N, C-alpha and C positions, 0 to 999 in steps of 0.2 A: 333810651327813647323808645316808647311803645306805641303801636298804632291801635287806636280805639275809635269806636263810633263810625259815622258815615264819612265817606270820602277819604278814608285812610288818615284821619286826623292824628297827628303825633303828639303825645303827651310826654314831657320830659321829666316830670316830677312823679316819683313812685306813689306818694301819698295821694296826689290828685288822680293819678291813674286808678288807684284802688277805689277811691270814692266814686269816680265816674262809672267804673265797671260794676261796682256793687249797686249803685243807683239804677243803672240801666237794667240789670238783672232783676231788681225788685220791681221795676216798672213792667217788665215783661210778665212777671208773676201776677202783678196787679191787673194787667190787661186780660190775662187768661181768666182770672176770677170774675172780673167785671163783665165778661162776655158769656158767662155761663147762665143758663136758664133751666127752669124745671122742664121746659119743652125741648127735647133733644134737637129738633129741627132748627129751632131758633139759635141754639148753641152752635150748631154746625154753620149756619149762615153768618152769625155774628163773629165767629172766629175765623172765617174764611180768609180775610185779609191779614188778621193777626198772625196766622200760621204762615202766610206767604212771605212774611218778613218785613222788609222795609228798612229805611235808614235810621228810624227813631231820631230824626233830626231835632224835633221839638223837645222830646225828653232830654236829649243831650244838652240842649241849651239851658233847660231847667237846672240840670246838675252843675253845669259850669257856672251859671249865675248864682247858684246857692253858695258857691265858694266865697262870695263877698260878705257872707254872714256865717251862720252855723249850718253847714251842709247836712248835718244829721238831724235837723229840726223835723218834727213829726209830719209837718205839712208838705215837705218837699216832694217826696215820692208820689203821694196821692194827687198833688197838683199836676205832676208830669203825666200821670195816668189820665187825668181830665183832658189835658190838651191833646194827647194822642188819640183818645176816644173821639173827641170832637173832630179832629182831622180825619180819622178813619170814616166817621159818619159822613163827612162831606164827600169823601171819595165814592161811597156807594151812590150818593145822589148825583155827583158829577158824571159818573159812568152812565147813568140813565139818561141824563140830559144830552150827553155827547154820543150816546149809542156806542160806547166803547166796548170792544170785544175782549180786550186783554188789560189786566192790571197787575203789576208786580210779577209779570211773567206767567201768570195763571189766568184762566178764563174769568172775566169779571162776573160779579154776582148777578147782574142783569142777564148776562149770557147764559149762566148756569140755571137760574131759577125764575127769570122773568123780571120785568120792571117793578111790579107791585111788591114782590118780596124784597127786592133791593132797596126800594124807598122805605119800606117799613122796617127793614133791618137798620138802615141809617137812623131812623127815628128811635129805635130801641137803644142804639148806642148813645144818642143824645140824652135819652132818659137816664141811662146808667151814669153818664158823666155828671148829670145834674144831681143825682143821689150822692155821689162822692163829694161834689162841690158844696153841698149843703152842710157837710161836716167841717168845711174849712172856714166858715164864717161869712157874715154878710158882705164884707169888703171883697172877698174872693168872688162871691156870687155877682156882685155889681161889676167887677172887672170883666168877668167872663161874659156877662150879659151885654155889656157895651161892645165887646169884641165880636160877639155873635151877631149883634145888630149890624155892625160894620161889614162882617163877612157876607151876610145875606144881602145887604145893600149893594155891595160890590158885585155880587152875582146878578142882581136885578139890573144894575146899570150896564153890565156887560151884555145882558140879553136885550135891553132897550136900545143900546147904542148911544153915540154922542148926540147931544142936541144940535140943532142947526147953528152953524157958526163956531162950534167948539172944535178945537184941534183934536183930531182922532187919537194922536199919540198921547197928548196930555190926558184925555179922557181915559185911555187905556191904563196909563200909569196910576191914575186915581183908582181905577177898578182893582188893580193889583194891590194897592195899599189896603183896600178893604178885604179882598178875597184871600190874600196870602199874608200880607204884612201884619194884619191885625192879630192873627193867631200866633205868629212867630214872636211878635212884640209881647203878647201875653205870656208866652213861654218864658221869656227873659224876665218879665215882671214877676211872675209867680216864683221863679227860682230865687230872686233877690228878696221878694216880699216875705215868702214863707221862711226864709233863713234869718229874717230879722235885720237885713241890711238897712243902712240909712236911706231915707227917702230920696235924697239926691242921687244915690247910687241906683236905686230902683228906677228913677226917671231916665238916667243915662242909659241903662241897659235896655229899657223899653224903646228908646229912640234907636239904639243900635239894632234891636230886633226888627223894628219896622223896616229899616233900610235893608237889612240883610234879607228879610223875607221877600222884598221886591226883587232884589238881585237874584235870589234863589229861583223865583218864578221866571224871570227873564232868561236865566240859564236853561230852564226847562223849555222855554220857547225856542231857543237855539237848538237844543237837543231834539226837539220834535221834528226839526227839519234836517239836522246834520247827522243824527246818530242812526244806527240800526237797532232793531228790536232787542238784540242781545245786550247792548249797552244800556238801554233805557228801561227795559222790561215792558215797554208799550209798543204798539204798532206805530212805525214812523209815519209822520204826516197825518196823525189822527185828527188834530185840530184843522189841518188844511182840508181834509176830506169833508169835514163837517161845516166848513165855511166860517170857522171861528177866527177872527182877525187878530192873530198874535203879532208880536212886535216886528219880526222880519217882514211880514206881509204889509203891515202899516208903514214901515220904512220904505218898502218898495213903492207903494201907492203915493207916498209923499214925494219920492224922487220922480215918479212918473208925472205928477202934477207940476213939479218945479222945472224939470228939464225937458219934458215932452219927447223923450227918445222913443223911437218906434219899438225897439226891443222891449223896453219897459212896459209900454202900453199893451203890447202883444202878450206879455206874461200876465199882466193884470186881467186881460180878457180870458186867458186860459184859467186863471184862478176863479173867475166868475162863472166858468162853465161847470158842467156836471162832473165833479171829481169822484163820483162813485164809480166811474169808468176807470179801471185799473191802469190802462195805458196812459190816459190823460193825467191821472194822479202821479204816476211814475215820472212822466215828463215834467210836470210842475215841480216835483221834488228835485229833479236833476238840475233844472234851471235855477231854482232858488238857492241850491247849495253852491252854485258858482256865482251868485249875484252879489254885488256890493252891499245890498240891504242886509244880508246875513252878517257881514262883518260889522256894519253899523250897529246891529242889535248886540253883537258881542261887546262893542265899545260901551254901549249903554249899560250892559251888565257890569262891566268893570267899574263904571262911574258910580253905580249904586253900591257896589262892594267897597269901593274906596271911601264913600260917604259913611258907610257903616263902620269901617275901621277908624275914621276920624272921630266918630261919636264917642269912641272909647277913651279918648285922650285924657279926660279928667280923672279917670280911675287910677288907683294906686297900681304900681307895677307888681305883678305876681304871675304865677304860672297859668292861672285861669284866664287872665287878660291876654297872655300870649296865645293860649288856645283859641280864644274868641277871635283874635286877629288872624290866626291861621285859617279859621273857618271862612273868612272873607276871601283868602287866597284860594281855598278849596272850591268855593262856589264859582269863582272865575275860571278855575281849571276845568270844571265840568263843561263850561261853555266854550272852552278852547278847542 
């Protein structure tokens, strides 16, 4: 049993292990090539997050889902490069929107070079992803375009907030389906599709990816409150400081409205205050870490991970299916 990929995923089959390791190595090489430019400064900025590492969660899913067809098919690795480039591009843009100072344990691109360079570098990565995608055929272009529309729509809906009368938690889960679930679902779809798997298998794996993607982001929400920067590679409470209503905060507000407890309302008032003040920010983190809302967010994460696992039921039994099921456990473990 060998550990590969993010979260210490264990792979029991040596052939599967070799395929996954070789695939991820090829993706890393593809990322380095795709982020090169004739302009050295663009190369430096575009490779900033590639060099910083990362879990390569989406390429790993491409490799595992390709096992349900021909994992050596020529479109598998390029499609994994496409989804990772797209993901990296969104990180450059997200850090500008969130005014984040740290990403993957290094200064964010906007901190190092300013917002304009960070936004344009993200655009450069989107362009390079599109070039690779064009060689994968019109269906791949369509799949990516639909996912990208959902991703941007999710980001806009998060910025706009829920409409009057809409439950904030339901709204937020819809946002995550677009922002995160869509691209994780495409990772699974591309792996199966490019390998020539049956359409029913492609659909099953896409549903799995959508649910796993939401669970993955919910685990990040919990980590933003519960972890330190060493664990997450990000500054703890970044979303909190920027007033971004992640699930633990939404569950707190839901509880405050339902029960009307003084301590809940006081914590809500603290969160509504200026959390750019380090003392108030630290106090808000301390209180949220001890609050039942954080545990509720963990339970929500478990529920989505279990739904992802259940989606795999129609697939044939194989080592790749076991690995996909273990990823559900690994996501939950992150939020534990």
